[in-house]
N, C-alpha and C positions, 0 to 999 in steps of 0.2 A: 503408484498413482500416475496416470498419464498427465501430460501437460494440459490438455484440454479437459475441462471439468465435465464429467458425464451428467451432472445435475444442473448444468447451466442452461436453463430452459426458457428464461424470460426473453420475450421479444423486445427489441429496442423501441423506445418511445419516438414518435415523430418529432423531429427537432423543429424549433422555431427558426425564423429567418433573422439570425443575429447579424452583426455588422460584417463578420467574415463571410458568411453565406451571401449576404447582399453584395459584397464586393465580387465574389466569384460569379454570382448570377449576372451582374453587370458586365464582367469581362466576357462571359459566354455570349451575352446579347450583342456585344461589340465585335465579336469574332476574334478576340485575342487568343494567342497560343494555338491557332488552328482548331479552336473549339475543344482543346484538351484541358483536363484537370489532373495534375500529377503532383502529389504531395510526398513527404517523407517524414519518418520519425528518426531523428539523428542523435541518439545518445552517445555520450562519451563513455567508453568501457572502463571507468575508474571507480566503480562502486555498484551497489545493487540499486535497482529502480525503487522509488517510493511512490506513495499515493499521488503526489503531485505530478509524477510522470504519467499516471493513469489518465489524467485529464488530457495531456498532449497526445497520448496514444489514441484515445477515443476520438479526439478531434481530427487528427491527421488521417487515420484509417476511416473514420466516419465520413469525412468530407469526400474522400475518394469513392466510397461506396454510394453515397447519395447522388453524386454528380457523374456516375459512370466512369470514374477515372481509376488511377492506380496510386498505390502508396508503397514507397520503398522503405526497407529497414536498412539504415546506413549507420555504421559505427564511425564516429569522428575520432579516430585513433591517432591523434597527432602528438601525444605526449607519452612516450614509452616509459617514463619514470613512474607513472601512476597507473598504467593500464595493464590488464591481465586477461588471459583467456577465460579464467573463472568468471569474470564479469560479463564477458561476451555471452557465454553459455547461459548465465543466469538471466540476462536480458531477453534472450530468445525464449526461454521458458516462460518468462513473465508475460511477454506479448502474446504468445500462444494461449496461455491460461486465461488471459483477459478476453480471448475470443477472436483474435485477429490473425490473418495469414498474409504473408508478404510473397507467397509463391516462390518464384525464382529470383526475386529482386532483393537479394541480400548483398549489400555493398559495404565497402570500407574506404575511408579517406586514403588509407595506405594503398588501395588499388590505383590511386591517381597520383602517387608521389612524383612519378616522372613527369606527368603532365603539369602538375602544380609547379614543379621545378622549372619546366619550360616557360610557364607563365611568368615566373620571377625573372628569368633571363630576358623575356620580351620587355618587361618593365625596365630592366637595366638598359637595354638597347635604346629604349625610348627616352632615356634620361629621367625616368620616374621612380627609380629605386637606386640605392647606394649602400655600400658596405660601410658600416660605422665601427670603428675600432675603439670607441670610448668604453669605459667601464660601466657596469650597471648603475653604480652610484652617480656617475657623471651624466648618464642619459636621464636618470630620474631627476636630477637637478635642472637639466636643460629643458625638461618638459613643461615647466611652469606650473601654475595653479589654475583653479577654476576662475579666478579673477585676474590673473596676470598671464600674458602670453609666454610661450616658450621661446627659447633661443636656438639658433641654428647650430648644428654640430660642426666642429671644425673639419669634419670629413665629408660634409654634405656636397661639396663641389668637386669631389673626385671625378676623374674622367670616366667615360663609359668603358674604355679599355681597361683601366685599372680596376674598376668595379667587377667587370667580367672575369678578370684574372683572379682577383681575390675570392670571388664567389666560387669559381671552379676549384680553387685550392681549399676552400672551406669544405666543399663536397668531397674532395680527395682525402680529407682527414689530416691536413698539415697542421691545423691549429687546435689549441686546447679549448675546452668548453669556456664560453664567455669571452674569448679573444676578439671575436667579431660577431656582428649580427647584420642581417640585411634589413634595411628599413625602406618603407615607401617614402617618396619625396612629395609631400602634399602641401601642408601649410602649418608652420610652427606657431602662427598667430591665430589659428582658427579658434573660435569660441567653443567648438566641439573638441574636447581634449583627445578624442579617439582619432582625430585627423592630424594630430601633430606628429607626423612622420612615424607612424606605428611600425612595430617590428613585423617582418614577413617570414623570415627564416632565422633559426638559431642553431648553434652547434650543441648537440647532445650525443656524446659517445656512449650510448646505452643500447643494449639489445632491444629490438622491437618484438612484440609477441607474434607478429606475422612476418615481418621482413627480415628478422634476425639482425645481422650486422651489415646489411646491404647499404644502409644509410647512416650517416653520422650528423647530418643536418635534417631538421624537421620543420615543416611549415607551422606557423602560428595558427591558432584555431580560427580567428576571423578570416584569414586569407584562405585557408584550406576549405572552410565551410562554404564560402561564397563560390569558389571554383568548383567544388564538388556538386553543389546544387545545379550550377549551369551545365556541367558535363552530363549530369543525369537528366537534363532537360526538365527540371522541376518547374512547374508554373507558379505555384504559390508556396513560398517558404514561410511556414507558420512557426512563430517563436514567441517566447514570453517577453514581457514588457521590459525587462532589464536590457534587452538588445535593441530597444528603440533608438538609443543614442549611437548604436553601432551601425544603424541602417545606412547612413551616408558612406561609411567605409565599405560596407557590403556592396553598395551600388558602385563606388569608385573602383573596387577590385574588378567587378564584372565589366564595367564600361571601358577599362583601359587595357584589357587583354583580349585576344581572339578566342571566342567561345561560341558554342553552337546555339545557345539560348540566353534569354535574360529573365531570370526568375524575379518575382515581386515579393518582397518581405512584408509580412503583416504581423503585428504584435498583439498579444492578448495578455490579460493579467494572469499571473501564475496562481496556483492554488496554495493558500496558506490556511492551516487549520489550528484551532485552539488546542492547547495541551500537547502540542507537537512541535518538534524541530524537523526541518526539511533539508538542512544543509548536509550534503554528502560528507563534508569534512567532519561535521559533528556526529553524524551517524557512524562514520568510521572510528571516531574516538570512542564512542559507546562500545563498539565491538572490540576494538584493540585493547582497551583498558578493562574489558570484561565486566562492564556494568550490565551487559545483557549477554545472552548465550548465543551469540552469532547473529549474522545478518537476517536469519529467518526466525529469530526469537519472536513469538507471537505478540510481544509488546511493541515491537518496532513498527514504524509506519511504512516499512518496505513491502513491496508486493509479495515477496517471498514470505515475510512474516505474517502478512494477512492471509495468504494462502494456507500456511500451516495452522493458523488460528482457526480457519474454517470459514472465512468470509467468502460468500459466493461472488464470482466475477460479475454476474448479472447485477448484483447490488452495487458494485463499484461503477458499472456503466450507467446505472440508473442515477446514482449520486452525481456523476459528472454531467449528466443531462439536466438534472434538476437545478444545479447551481449555475448553469449557463456560462456565457462568456461576457467579460467586462473589459473596459479599457483602462480602469484604474484598479490598483492593488487594494485588496481588502482581505480580511481574515474571516473564514467561514467557521461557524460553530461546529465542532466535531459531532455534536448531537444530530446534525443533518445527515452525516455519514451513517451514524448508528441507526437513524430512522430508516434509511434505505436498506440497511442490513436486516433490521427487524421485519420490514415490509416484505422483503423477498423470502426470508425464512418462515415467516408466518404462513405464507402460501405454500411453501415447498417442503418444509421440514416435518417428518413424522413425529408424532407425540409419543413419548415413552415415560416410564416412571423410574426415578432414581432417588436414592436417599444418600445425601452427602455426609451427614454426621449421624450414624445410626443409633437408635434406641429401640431395644427389644419391646415388642408388644405381644402379649400372650392372650388369646381368646379362650377363656376358661370353659365355656360351654360348647366348644368345638371339639369333635372327636379326634383323638390322636391318630395320625396317619391319613386323615381324610384330606384330599386335595380337590379343589373345585376350580374349573376354568372360567374366568370372567371375560366377557366380551368388552374390549377396549377400542375406542375410536382412534384410528391412526392420524387423521387430520380433519378436524371439523370444517376447515376451509376448502377441503377437496373431497367431496363424497366418493369420488372414484378410488380414493386411497384405501377404502374398506376398513376392516377391523382386524384385530389380532386376539389371540388367547393369552391371558395373563394368569399364572397359577396363584391360587389363594389357599392358605393353609392356617393351621392353628397358631404358628409363630410367624410374626411379621417384623419388618424393620420400618420404623417411622423416623421422621426428623426429630432430633433433640429439641429443636425450637417449637415443635408442635405440641409439646407437653409442658405444663407448668403446675407444680404442686400447689403453689400459692399464686393463682393467676391475677393479673391486674384487671381492671374494669375493661369491658369490651374485648376480652380475650375469648374468641369464639372457636378455639381449638380444644385440645384434650386437657382435662383437669379432673381431679377427684369428683366423682358424681356427675360429670358433664358428658354429653353425647356429641359425637361427630359422625359424619358419613365418611367411610373409606371409599375413595374414588373408584367408581365402577362396581362397588361391592355393597356391604351392609353398613347399617348404623351400629356403632359400638358405644358402650357406656363404661367409663372407667370405674372399677371397683376397688382398686388398691395399687400399691407399688411395692417393689422390692429394692432395698438399698444395700450398698456395700458397706464395709467397715468404716469408710470415711463419711458416710451419710449421704452419698450421691445416689440418685435414682438410676438404677441400671435396668429396671424392667417395669413395664406398666401392665397391670392386669385389667382385663375388660371382659364383658359379655357382649354377644352380638344378638341383634333382633333378627331372626331368620325370615321374617315377613317383609323385610325392607330392601331386599335385592330387586333389581329390575325384573318386572314381570310378576312380582309377588303382591299380595293384597295391600301391604303398607309401603309399596315402593316409593310413593310420592310423599311420604311423611316428611315434614320439614324439620330440619335442624339448621343452626346458623353456620356451622363450619363443615368444610370438606377438606380432607387432607390426603396426601398421596402416601404410598407404601410400596414395599416389595416383599415377596415371600422369603423368609429367612432360609428356608430349605432350598429354594431354587435360585435365589439372587446370585449374581456374580460379583466378586470383589473387583473394584476398579480404582485407578488413581484419577483424580479430578484436579485440574489446574485452573484456578480462578484468576484470570488475568484482568487487571484493571489498568487505568491510564498510567503511562510511564512517568508523567510529570504531574505535580500537584497544582500548578497554576495555569491559567489560560495562556499566558505568555511566559514560557519558562525562562526567558532571558531578561525579563523586565527588571529584576532585582540584582542582576549580576551574572555569574556563570550559570549556564543552563544545568550543569552537573549538580549545583546546589539545590536544584528544584526537583531532583529525582524523587519519585514517590516510593518510600520504603515498603509500602503495602501493595505494590503493583503485581505481586505474585503470591498466591496462597495455595500451597500444594496439600491436598487431602488424600492420604494414602489408603484409607479404609472405607471408601464409599461403596455403595451397593447399587447395582443396576439390574433391571429385569432381564431375564435370560434372552429375550429376543434381540438384544443388541450386543451380546457377548462376542460374536464373531463378525461384527460390522467391519467393512473395509475401511482402510485409512482414508480420511477425508469425508466420510459419511457424516451427515449433519442430523441432529435431532433437537427437538424441544424437550428438555426435561421439565415435566409439568410443574408449574409454580416456581421453577428455579432459573430458567433461562435457556439460551440456545447453546448447544455444545457440538463439538466435532471430534472425531477420532484422530488422535495424533499419529503421524506416519511412523513414528519410532516405537509405537506401542508393542509390547511383547504379546505373543499369542495367548499366553496363560493369564495375562492381566491387562485388560484394555486401559488405555489412557485417553481421557477426554479433556479437550481444551474448551474453556468457555469462550464462545464467540462474542456474545453480547448478552446483557441482561434483558429481562422481559420488558422493563421500563427504564426510563432515564433516571436511575437512582442518584446520579450525581446532581441532577437538577433539584431533586428533593432535598439532598444534603445542603445544597447552596441556599435553598429557600429556608430551611430550618436554621442555618447559621445567620441568615439575614434577619429572620424573626427574632433570634436570640439577641442580636446586636441592637435591634430596635427596642 
C-alpha cells in the first residue's frame, strides 16, 4: 500500500480565523518577514507519531498552504540515546499518508550541529555562557524551586578563555559523560525556572543515527530548536502550550547570537483525547512490554496504528479542523474523532454483506443447485457507486444473533414461525431448526415467498425485520478483528498506573467469519461497511487465501449507549 491513500478524496474545510491565523494575517498586513509565511513540523525521531501530532501536522502544513507559504519537515534529532532511523522513516510515511508534502525541504537539527556549536562559542565569547563542572545532583539543587530562587554555580564566573578551552576539550572528547555541561548565563533568580542558567550542550559519547561518531557533545533541545528555526528563516514557530514558559528562553537564544532571521513562537493547546494516553514514553512502554502488538497495533493512537486499522486520513484532517485551536488545554471526547471517521466512511465506503458468527439457514422450497444474482446497492450515499451482483442460493449464512428459538418481546428478527426479509432478497419464514447432540441450534429451516423479491408482485409486503446474509456456497472465509478502546476509563491515569486501566476486551478475533465474494480479493487498506455491523478495512498482512478485516469503527457510538445504560442502572 502506498504512503498516500488512494481513497483520500475529501476536500479540506475552509478554516475559520482563529487566533493564530489572526496573528499571521496581522503580520502580513504590517509587512513583517518580507510578506513571507514559513512554518515547520519539527518532530523528535524518538517514537512513532500519534493522533496529537496530526493536529500539529495539519496546522503547520495547513497554514503554509492557506497563506501561500512553505512548510519544512525538520527532525529535531539532538538526543542520540533515544533516536533511530526507524522513527525517521515512520514519521515521513505518516506525514505523507496524512496528505502533506514537504517537497525538498527535509531538514535535521543535526544538519546544523556545526552552526549551533558556533553559536555556543559566540555566547561564551560574549560572557553569556560558561562550562559548569558540577554534578547533575548539584545543579539540580542549585536550580531552586518554583517559589525559591536558585543559587549561582561556583563555576559561573570562569573566564572566557577558560570556558573556551574547556568547551573545545569537551568537543574533542577529553571528558566523560556528565563531567561538564555548557550553561547559558541568564538569571538564577528568575521567576521563570527555564531561565535559571539552562544547559546548552552536554557530553554524550553515543553514536548518532546520522552523524555517527563525529560528535560527542550534543545541543539541548531548547537551544537547537531555536537556532534551527532561525537558520531555516521560519517566520512562525507554532508549538504546543507546554512550551509557553520556554518562549523567553527561545527568544533569548535567538536575540543573543548572530542569525539570519527572528522567528516568532506561538503556542496552542495540544490535543488530549479521552480513553487515550499520548505520552511517547507510555506508548513505548506499551510496545516494549508487549501490551500491544507493536507501534502499528490498530488499538494504538499512533498514526501508523490508525492507518493499519483503516482510518481515512481525510477523517483525521476533518477532526483536526472541527476541534479548532484553543489557548487552554482541554480533553476532547474521542467520540468526536469517531464521528469524523463515520462521517467520512459513510460517504466513501462501499457496502457489502458479511456474517461474523455464522448460522446455517436452509430454504426448503428452493431448488438444489439454483443460484440467483441479487442486485445490491454499493453506497446509498453515492448513486455513482452503482450496484453489484450478490449470489443467492438454497443454503445461506446468517448471524447467530439474528435467530432466537425463544425470542424476547420486540425481537423482530428470525424465530420459529416468524418472517424476516433477507436484504436485497426474499421474505423467509422459519419452519424449524436442527440441533446438535448438545442441544444447540446449528441450522435454521425456512421457506421463501417467491413473490417478495424486488420487482415481484409482493415486493413491498411489510415485515418488521431485515437481516443480512451471504451464500454458503459462494462466501469466503475470513478473519475479523474487532478492535475496541484500549483503555476502560476516560482518563486512564486517574486512578493510578495507566496500565491498570487496560481494557481486556480491546481485541476480539473471529476466525470463521464469512464475507461475500466481491471483497475476497480486496487490496490491503480497502474499506467497507459491513451492513448492520460497522466499518472494516483489509489488514495489510492478510494472506491471499484468507482475508483479514480490522474493524475501523462501529456504526454508532456503542460506548455512549453502554455508559447511558450503566448510569440508568445506578439511578
